[in-house]
C-alpha positions in Angstrom: 126.9 71.7 112.0 127.9 69.8 108.9 129.4 71.4 105.8 126.3 70.7 103.7 123.8 72.2 106.2 126.1 75.3 106.5 126.2 75.6 102.7 122.4 75.3 102.5 122.1 78.0 105.1 124.4 80.3 103.2 122.5 79.6 100.0 119.2 80.4 101.7 120.6 83.7 103.0 121.9 84.6 99.5 118.5 83.8 98.0 116.8 85.9 100.6 119.1 88.8 99.9 118.5 88.5 96.1 114.7 88.5 96.7 114.9 91.5 99.0 117.0 93.4 96.5 114.6 92.6 93.7 111.7 93.7 95.9 113.5 97.0 96.7 114.2 97.5 93.1 110.6 96.9 92.0 109.3 99.2 94.7 111.8 101.9 93.6 110.8 101.3 90.0 107.1 101.6 90.8 107.6 104.9 92.7 109.7 106.2 89.7 106.9 105.2 87.3 104.3 106.8 89.5 106.4 110.0 89.7 106.7 110.1 85.9 102.9 109.6 85.5 102.0 112.3 88.0 104.5 114.6 86.3 103.1 113.8 82.9 99.6 114.6 84.2 100.7 117.8 85.7 102.4 118.9 82.4 99.3 117.9 80.4 97.0 119.9 82.7 99.4 122.9 82.6 99.4 122.7 78.8 95.6 122.5 78.7 95.3 125.5 81.0 97.8 127.4 78.9 95.9 126.6 75.7 92.6 127.7 77.3 94.2 131.0 78.3 95.6 131.5 74.8 92.2 130.8 73.3 90.6 133.2 75.6 93.2 135.9 74.8 92.7 135.4 71.0 89.0 136.1 71.3 
């Protein structure tokens, strides 16, 4: 194997590793955003339920 083809192979591997890392990061980021959204929804619904209860108890 010539030096140039070895170097090209190494560069391809490095490129693949970078892409995989980026993909992993984006997947992790999407899960994180999803978790934050579901948490925000849950908090909002808990607040709404809490407000309804307080409105009922005021009457």
